C-alpha positions in Angstrom: 0.0 0.0 0.0 2.8 2.3 0.9 4.6 1.5 -2.4 1.6 2.3 -4.4 1.2 5.7 -2.6 4.8 6.6 -3.3 4.7 5.9 -7.1 5.5 8.9 -9.2 2.6 10.7 -10.9 2.4 10.4 -14.7 2.5 13.7 -16.4 -0.4 14.4 -18.7 0.5 16.3 -21.9 -1.7 19.4 -22.3 -4.1 19.3 -25.2 -3.0 21.4 -28.1 -5.1 24.4 -28.6 -6.5 24.8 -32.1 -5.3 27.9 -33.9 -8.0 30.3 -34.5 -8.4 31.3 -38.1 -7.7 34.9 -38.8 -10.6 35.8 -40.9 -9.5 39.3 -41.4 -6.2 38.1 -42.9 -8.0 35.6 -45.1 -10.4 38.3 -46.3 -7.6 40.7 -47.1 -5.7 37.9 -49.0 -8.9 37.2 -51.0 -9.5 40.8 -51.8 -5.9 41.3 -53.0 -5.5 38.1 -55.0 -9.1 37.5 -56.1 -9.1 40.0 -59.0 -5.8 38.6 -60.3 -7.0 35.0 -60.1 -10.3 35.8 -61.8 -8.6 37.8 -64.5 -6.0 35.2 -65.1 -8.5 32.4 -65.2 -11.0 34.3 -67.4 -8.6 36.0 -69.9 -6.0 33.2 -70.1 -7.1 29.8 -69.2 -10.7 30.1 -70.3 -9.5 31.8 -73.5 -7.0 28.9 -74.1 -9.7 26.3 -73.6 -12.2 28.1 -75.8 -9.5 28.4 -78.5 -8.8 24.7 -78.3 -12.5 24.0 -78.8 -12.6 26.5 -81.7 -9.8 24.5 -83.4 -12.4 21.7 -84.0 -15.0 24.1 -85.4 -15.6 25.8 -88.8 -15.4 29.2 -87.1 -15.3 31.7 -90.0 -16.2 35.1 -88.9 -17.4 33.9 -85.5 -16.0 32.6 -82.3 -19.1 30.7 -81.3 -19.1 26.9 -81.1 -21.4 24.5 -82.8 -20.2 23.7 -86.3 -17.9 20.8 -85.4 -15.6 19.5 -88.1 -13.2 17.4 -86.1 -9.6 17.5 -87.2 -10.3 19.2 -90.5 -8.5 22.4 -89.5 -5.4 20.5 -88.5 -5.5 18.5 -91.7 -5.8 21.7 -93.7 -2.8 23.2 -92.1 -0.6 20.2 -92.5 -1.5 20.1 -96.2 -1.2 23.9 -96.7 2.0 24.9 -98.6 1.9 28.4 -97.0 1.9 27.0 -93.5 4.6 24.5 -94.2 6.7 27.2 -95.8 6.3 29.3 -92.6 7.6 26.4 -90.6 10.6 26.1 -92.8 11.1 29.9 -92.5 11.1 29.8 -88.7 13.4 26.7 -88.8 15.9 28.6 -90.9 15.6 31.7 -88.7 16.2 29.5 -85.6 19.3 27.9 -87.2 20.8 31.3 -87.6 19.7 33.2 -84.5 20.2 30.6 -81.8 24.0 30.0 -82.2 24.7 33.6 -83.1 22.8 35.0 -80.0 24.4 32.4 -77.8 28.0 33.1 -78.9 27.5 36.9 -78.8 25.9 36.8 -75.4 28.6 34.6 -73.9 31.4 36.6 -75.6 30.1 39.9 -74.2 29.7 38.4 -70.7 33.2 37.0 -70.6 34.6 40.3 -72.0 32.7 42.5 -69.4 33.5 40.1 -66.6 37.2 40.4 -67.4 37.5 44.2 -67.2 38.5 45.8 -63.9 36.5 49.0 -64.1 33.2 50.1 -65.6 31.4 46.7 -65.4 28.2 48.4 -64.2 28.3 50.9 -67.1 28.8 48.4 -69.8 26.3 46.0 -68.3 23.7 48.7 -68.3 24.5 49.8 -71.9 24.1 46.4 -73.3 21.0 45.7 -71.2 19.1 48.8 -72.2 17.9 47.4 -75.6 16.2 44.5 -73.8 13.8 47.1 -72.4 12.9 48.5 -75.8 9.6 47.5 -77.4 10.0 45.1 -80.4 7.6 47.3 -82.3 9.6 50.5 -81.8 12.9 48.8 -82.6 11.4 47.2 -85.8 10.1 50.6 -86.9 13.5 52.2 -86.3 15.2 49.4 -88.3 12.6 49.8 -91.1 12.5 53.6 -91.4 16.0 54.6 -90.6 18.6 51.8 -90.8 17.3 49.5 -93.6 14.8 51.7 -95.4 16.3 51.0 -98.9 16.9 54.7 -99.6 20.4 56.0 -100.5 20.1 58.1 -97.3 19.4 55.0 -95.1 22.1 54.2 -92.5 22.9 50.7 -94.0 23.2 52.1 -97.6 25.3 55.1 -96.4 27.7 52.7 -94.7 27.8 50.4 -97.7 28.5 53.5 -99.9 31.6 54.1 -98.0 32.9 50.8 -99.4 31.6 51.5 -103.0 28.4 49.4 -102.7 25.2 50.5 -104.5 22.0 51.2 -102.5 20.1 48.0 -101.7 16.3 47.6 -101.0 17.0 45.6 -97.9 13.5 44.6 -97.0 12.2 43.7 -100.5 15.3 42.2 -102.2 14.8 38.4 -102.4 17.8 37.5 -104.6 19.9 37.4 -102.6 17.6 37.5 -99.5 19.3 40.4 -97.8 16.2 41.0 -95.6 17.6 38.4 -93.2 20.3 40.9 -92.3 17.7 43.3 -91.0 15.8 40.6 -89.1 18.8 38.9 -87.5 20.5 42.2 -86.5 17.3 43.5 -85.0 16.8 40.3 -82.9 20.4 40.4 -81.8 20.2 44.0 -80.7 17.1 43.3 -78.6 18.1 40.0 -77.0 21.9 39.8 -76.6 22.0 42.1 -73.6 19.4 40.0 -71.6 21.2 36.7 -72.1 24.5 38.4 -71.4 23.2 39.2 -67.9 22.4 35.6 -67.3 25.9 34.5 -68.4 27.4 37.2 -66.2 25.5 35.8 -63.2 26.9 32.4 -64.0 30.4 33.7 -64.4 30.4 35.5 -61.1 29.3 32.3 -59.4 32.5 30.5 -60.5 35.0 30.2 -57.6 38.2 32.2 -58.3 40.1 29.3 -56.7 39.6 27.2 -59.8 41.3 29.8 -61.9 44.1 30.2 -59.4 44.7 26.4 -59.4 44.8 26.6 -63.2 47.4 29.3 -63.2 49.6 27.2 -60.9 49.3 24.4 -63.5 50.3 26.8 -66.2 47.0 26.9 -68.2 46.6 29.5 -70.9 43.5 31.8 -71.1 42.0 29.6 -73.7 42.5 26.5 -71.7 41.0 28.1 -68.6 38.0 29.1 -70.7 37.6 25.7 -72.2 38.2 23.5 -69.2 37.0 25.8 -66.3 34.6 28.4 -67.6 32.5 26.4 -70.0 32.0 23.4 -67.7 31.0 25.7 -64.8 28.5 27.5 -67.1 26.8 24.3 -68.2 23.5 24.8 -66.4 23.4 28.5 -67.4 24.2 27.6 -71.1 21.4 25.0 -71.2 18.9 27.5 -69.8 20.0 30.2 -72.2 19.8 27.8 -75.2 16.2 26.8 -74.3 15.1 30.4 -73.9 16.6 31.5 -77.2 15.1 28.5 -79.0 11.6 29.2 -77.6 11.9 32.9 -78.4 12.9 32.2 -81.9 9.8 30.0 -82.6 7.7 32.8 -81.1 9.0 35.4 -83.5 6.3 37.8 -84.7 6.8 41.5 -84.0 9.9 42.0 -86.0 8.6 40.1 -89.1 5.2 41.8 -88.9 6.5 45.3 -88.4 9.5 45.1 -90.8 7.5 43.6 -93.7 4.0 45.0 -93.0 2.8 47.6 -95.5 -0.2 49.4 -94.1 -3.6 48.2 -95.2 -2.2 45.3 -97.2 -0.6 43.9 -94.0 2.0 41.3 -94.8 0.6 40.2 -98.2 3.8 41.3 -99.9 6.2 40.1 -97.2 9.0 38.0 -98.6 8.8 35.6 -95.6 6.2 34.8 -93.0 6.9 32.9 -89.8 4.0 30.7 -88.4 2.7 33.4 -86.0 2.4 35.9 -88.9 0.6 33.3 -91.0 -1.8 32.5 -88.1 -2.4 36.2 -87.5 -3.4 36.7 -91.1 -5.6 33.6 -91.0 -7.4 34.6 -87.8 -7.6 38.3 -88.0 -7.2 38.8 -91.7 -9.3 36.0 -93.2 -11.5 35.8 -90.0 -10.9 32.0 -89.9 -10.6 31.5 -86.2 -10.8 27.8 -86.4 -7.7 27.5 -88.6 -5.9 30.1 -86.5 -6.6 28.3 -83.3 -5.6 24.9 -84.7 -2.3 26.4 -86.0 -1.6 27.9 -82.5 -1.9 24.5 -80.9 0.2 22.9 -83.6 2.9 25.4 -83.0 2.7 25.0 -79.3 3.1 21.2 -79.6 6.1 21.7 -81.9 7.8 24.1 -79.5 7.2 21.7 -76.6 8.6 18.7 -78.5 11.7 20.5 -79.7 12.3 22.0 -76.3 12.1 18.6 -74.6 14.4 17.1 -77.3 16.9 19.8 -76.8 16.7 19.5 -73.0 17.2 15.8 -73.4 20.1 16.2 -75.7 22.0 18.8 -73.6 21.0 17.2 -70.3 18.8 19.9 -68.8 18.2 19.3 -65.1 21.0 16.8 -64.6 23.4 17.3 -61.8 27.0 18.1 -62.5 
């Protein structure tokens, strides 16, 4: 009896108190995020879903559903020479613009990262074009640099070397209009990707270069065996971004080759987005335009996944 009385008491854990919901905080969160969520859902996701349904309709001059035709719009596009030509156009543009943009961005980043003073100045100078509207830049290229007149900047520079004036945006043999398109895209995008490479370069440990100097490596060897391997993840990300942006090209083509009321009817080349713009908003064929948009989306996703697979996107070093 005495032993039982002397047994230590067992401590009982206190019950956890339920946290009271702060309805005022929840209400404030709903008020602040509600309009954004509703707007995003209505004007983006609902619009995408409606466009997907339109791609299975004969929607000429209307965006209402009801005239279902199955995959006829997709079959029409895959058999349309103009659409297939636009795909070959964007493929050619991608072959040129992706490696040139990559090399130019990396080269500028390495150059700026190597200077001792003025990094912030040069970084800002090269980044400013990325903030310029594609439409504004295309109009400057069209009306000032490559306007085809003897007083145009490109023809004035060519005249210094004895070249005759060239109608840059209408000459198709040879297709010199690619000079205007490629230089415009480079001027707008190189600075942005240069910043990404600069961030990757500044993350490389200086001890790696110090160890290389002790081993007697040259600057080229240090770049090849230290810089490039350390920039692998950044390089893969930049390649994917450049590739996706190339397939989404629209503003520079439309504004360089557009001619007022006739639009792009006389354009020497049309990428897929310009073709789809003319189909949907020019011919009022929203079914074909919607089908083409989803075909292009699938194409971009497949090529991006293949490129990511090839270069090893997401793999650990």
